[in-house]
N, C-alpha and C positions, 0 to 999 in steps of 0.2 A: 592346543598346541603343548607340545609337553611344558613341565615345570620346572624349572633351575634344576631341582635335583636330578628327578625323571631324565632330565636328558644328558648329566653325567655319570649317575651312579651304575653305570655300569662295569661287570668285571671288567681287570686288569688285562692288557695283551701286551706280550713284548710286541719291541719295535720294530718294522717290516723287515726280512731278513736284507742284508745286503751283500749284493754277490760283485766279486769283479771285473769292470767292463771288460773288453778286451781289448789291448793296446794302441793309444791314438799315436797320431802319428807328433801331434805336440805336446810339449810334459806338463802334466796334470798335477796336479796334489792327488795324495792319498783320500781326501776326502772328497776331492769331486771325481774319483776314477766310481763311486760307490751308486751302484742303481737305486734310485729313490725312488719310493710310491706315495702316490698323491692323492688326495682328496679333489674336485671339482665343483664349484660352488658358480652356475652361470648365470648372469640377467638378461633379462629382455629387455627390446629397446626397438624392433621392428629393424629397419635395413642398418638403425646404429651397430643391431649382430652382427652384422660380418666382420666387426673388431676383434668379437671374438670368435671370428673363425682364422684371422691371422693370429692370434694368441693357441689356438688347436693346432696349427698347421705350423707352427714355430715350434712347437712343446714336439710333437710328431715325429719331429726331424732330431730329436735328442734322446738316444735309445739311453742315456744314463736316466730317464722319464719313465715310470709305468703309470697307471690309472688305476683307480680299487673302485671307486666308486664318484656320480655325479651328479648332483642335484641341481635342476634348471629348471627356467621359468621360459615361456613367451619363447622368444626365437631362441635364449639358450637352448632350450628343449627343443626344439628342432636341429640346432648345432650340437646337441648331447645326441639325438638320432641318427643323426646321420652320421656320425663319427663312429659312433657303437660298429651300427652296420657296416661302415668299412673296414672296421678291425675285426667284423666275420667273415668277410668277402676277400680281403687281401688284407691284412695286417696295415702296419703303418700307412703303407704307401696307400694301401686301399682306399683307408680314411684321409688322406688326403686329396685323393679324387675324388671320392664322394663328396663330401665340403666342395672343393669349386664344383662337381657340377651341379652339386642342391641352389648354391648363387647363383649358378649362369642359368640354369631354369628359371631361380625366381625373377632375376632383370629379364629374363625374354619375357615371363609372363607379363610385367608389369608397363615395360614397354611398346606392349600388345596393344594397351587401355589409353586412353585419356592423359591419363594419372601421368605425364611425366615431366620432366623438367624443360620448362624454355629454351630457348638461347640464352636470354637474359640468366635466367635460373643457374643456368651452367657454368658460368662465369662469377657467381658470387661468390667470396669465398667462405660465407656459411652453409653452400648449398640446401637453402629454400627453394618452397616450390610456389614460393608467394606471386610470379610472375605468369602464373599459370592457370587459367582464367579455370577451367576444369576441375583446380583443386579445392579455389577459391568456392566454387560453385557446389563441390562433396563435401564441404567443411559446413556449410553453413549448412545441408542439408542434414546433417550428420546434429546438429545442434537444433533440429524444427521436427527434424521424424527420426522415428525408429530403426534399425535394420530389418524388424519386422513388417512395417510399412514399406523401405524403398528396396530392400531385399527381398522381399514375398516368396524367393522360389530357393531363399538360403543358398548362394551360391558363393561358394569360398574358393578360391584356384591353390590356394595352396593344399584343396585336399590330393586336387590331380596330382600337383608337380611332387610332396609327397611321397606318393603311389609309384611314382616313376622313378622316385630315388632308392626308396625303402622297402622290401621283402619285411614284411611287419610277422608272418609266421616262422621265417629265418632268425629275426632279430629275438621274439620269444622261445626260440631252441637253441640258441648257438649264443646272445649275448654274453660277452669274456667281461662287462664290466657294471658294476651295481647300479641303476637308473634311476631318479626322482624326483619324478615331472612334478611342477607344482600346479593344482587348480582351485580357483576358489568355487566353492557349493555356493549357488544363489539363494535358494534358501535359508540355508542356515548359516553364512558366513563364515564356514568353519574351512581351512584347508585340507585337501584333499591327494596325497601324494599315490602317484601311479608307479610303482613299481614294474622288473621286470617282467613279471606274469601279465600286468594290463596292458604289457606295449601296445597299441594301435594308434592308427588313425587319427580317431577321434580323441584318444590321451591326448595324441601332441597337440592335435587343435586346439581342446578344450581348456590346456596352458594358456594360448596363445588369443584367447579368444577375447577382443577387447569389445566392451557390452556397446558402444554407441557407432559398432562398424558391422560385427557380425552377428547373430540370433547363438544363444545361448546351447553349448554342445553337450545332446543328453546319454548319460551313461548310466546305465543301471538305472535307467527312471532318476536320475536326479540331473536335476540342471548346472553346467559350469560355466565359469567365466575367466576370464586371466588369470594368472597364479598370481601375478604383482601385486595385489590387492592385498594377499597375506603371507606371502614369502617370495621375496623378487632373488634371489629363492631360501628356500627352506635350509636352513644347516642342521637343522635334531636329526634327519636321517642318516646322514652323515657318522652324527654323534651314536647314533644306538647299531649302525649296521656295518660300519667300516672297521677294518684293523686298523690301516693309518691312521697316523693323528693332525694330519698336514692338510690343513684346507686352504686351498686358493681360490682367493675370491676374485674372479671377472669384473669387473666394474663397467657396468651401462653409463647407467645415471649418475649424472654429479650429485656430488654430495653438496657441497656448498658451490653460493653463486653470491658475487660482492657487491650486488646490487642490487638493491629491492625491483621488481616489477614493476613496468607503468601499463602494459598495453593488455590488452583483455588475454590475449594467447599468451604471451606471457607469464601471465600470471595464471591460466589455465594449465600451461606448460611445468611453472612449477610446484603446484598442487600436484600433479600426477608424478613430481618427481620428489617429492617430498613421503606422497602418501606406500609408495612403491620400494624407498626403502626405510621404510619405519621396522616391518615388519624384519628385517634384516639389523638395523641397529638394536634392535630389543631382544635377539640373540644374541650381538655380540656381547652387551651387557648383561647376559647372564654368563658367558664364557669370563668375559672379564672379573666378576662375581667369585665362580668359582675359582680362577688364579687365582687371585687375590687369598681365599683362603687356604690353599695348598703352599703359599709362596708364607702366608704366618704360622703354616702347620695347623694350623685349626682343622683341617682333616688331612688324613695321607693321601699321599698321591696314590692311586692306584685302588681307591675308594673312591674316589673320582678322577678322573681323567685331566689332565691338560691339555686343551686344545690348543694347536701349532698353529696360527692364521699370519694370512698371508694376500698381495693383494698386486694386480696386475690393471694397471688403470694409466688413460692419455686424459686425466681430467680438464686441463687447459685448451687443450685439441675438444673434447665434447662439448664441455660447456661453449665453446667457439660455435657450435654447430644450431642451426635453424632446428626449430622444433621440425616443421612441415619436411623436413629432410628424413623424417623416421618413417617417411613412403616415396622416398627416392629411392628407384629401382636402378638409377641410371648405371651400368656396369664400371664405367670411370669412376664412377663414385666410391662403389662397390669394393672395387680393388681397391680405392685408395685409403679405406679402411681397414683393409685385410691387411695391408702392407706397414699403418698406422699399429696394427695390434701385434704384426711381427717383430715390429723393431723395438716396440715396447717389452713385449716379450724378452727379444736379446737382451733389454739391458738389466732383465730383471735377472736372467740364468745367470749374468756376469756377476752379480751383484750379492747373490741368493744360493745360490745351487745349495753349496756346502752349507746352508744355516738349516736347510731341509730335512725331520727328523730329527734335529735337535733345538730349534729354538723360534717362535716367533719372531716376525719382521716386518711388522707394524704393532705401535702401540696403539691397541684398541681402543682404550682412554681418550687420545686425543685424538683418532680420528673418526670415533663413532658416539662419544658418549658427549 
């Protein structure tokens, strides 16, 4: 990963151009009538990625918001890829349709397998799968056997879903957004960033390859696992390659929990949450350090850039979900996650749209350090 200085010492670029939007029916301030260009950072989290679907769905409805780059991991990488392809095919409406189509197909595939919520699971507040015997057996198998043993044919139903939804040749040729998908090199332990030229179904699957469930994805002779271990997601590609200084992080994995986990499942889940958030927290420390240097006048703004950081989340809601719900394909559950994401984004836009391109809207030190 880039050093602190390398990550920020790029040439200064002006703020994105601000074009006046068409007159709106309701009165808006001069500031809020501007078009803002932002970057997105999308975390992974299995079925919980439907929350980010909702975030994207609401952002696409706001024509004051444009996207420059998206860094994403795992389910976030799938959302980002489908979003970009939808924009290629049909603009904002095309992207909304593509995302809805993707998640509907994910649900269809999931509901055709034994891995679906039982009647008791459907009425629990945390949407767990713990009353489904098939899930309990699968969970035990993944702890005792590797995917090379219990899935020797290396079947991944998400491959077919992605190929049905995305034309990767078209995406590589016409992608309007800078995509950066994170994966973990199994042999070296380093992050691999797949950009627009690298887009393929294998690149997306590599970013979401959980090693206890899927065999490693091999690309150009190297094996890759889920990118969450080294970048969930990585921020530095946006610093290097994007003109916009605004990064909106869409959080899936809770940063904090009030109680110490007691059960084996709770402990395993919290270990994953901490490890999957750790790389993001390290990069936020670097951003905070550079911001402090600029504020103290130790370096001039322009020699190193001030990144403007924002966050969209639903921490309380996500903390209440059971870890097994990350494998819950129930359409009602996915729609509920989408709606929670839309509502969180609606609140965020109302509170912080005018801050975009001007200031950060989170206290990095309080949130990440």
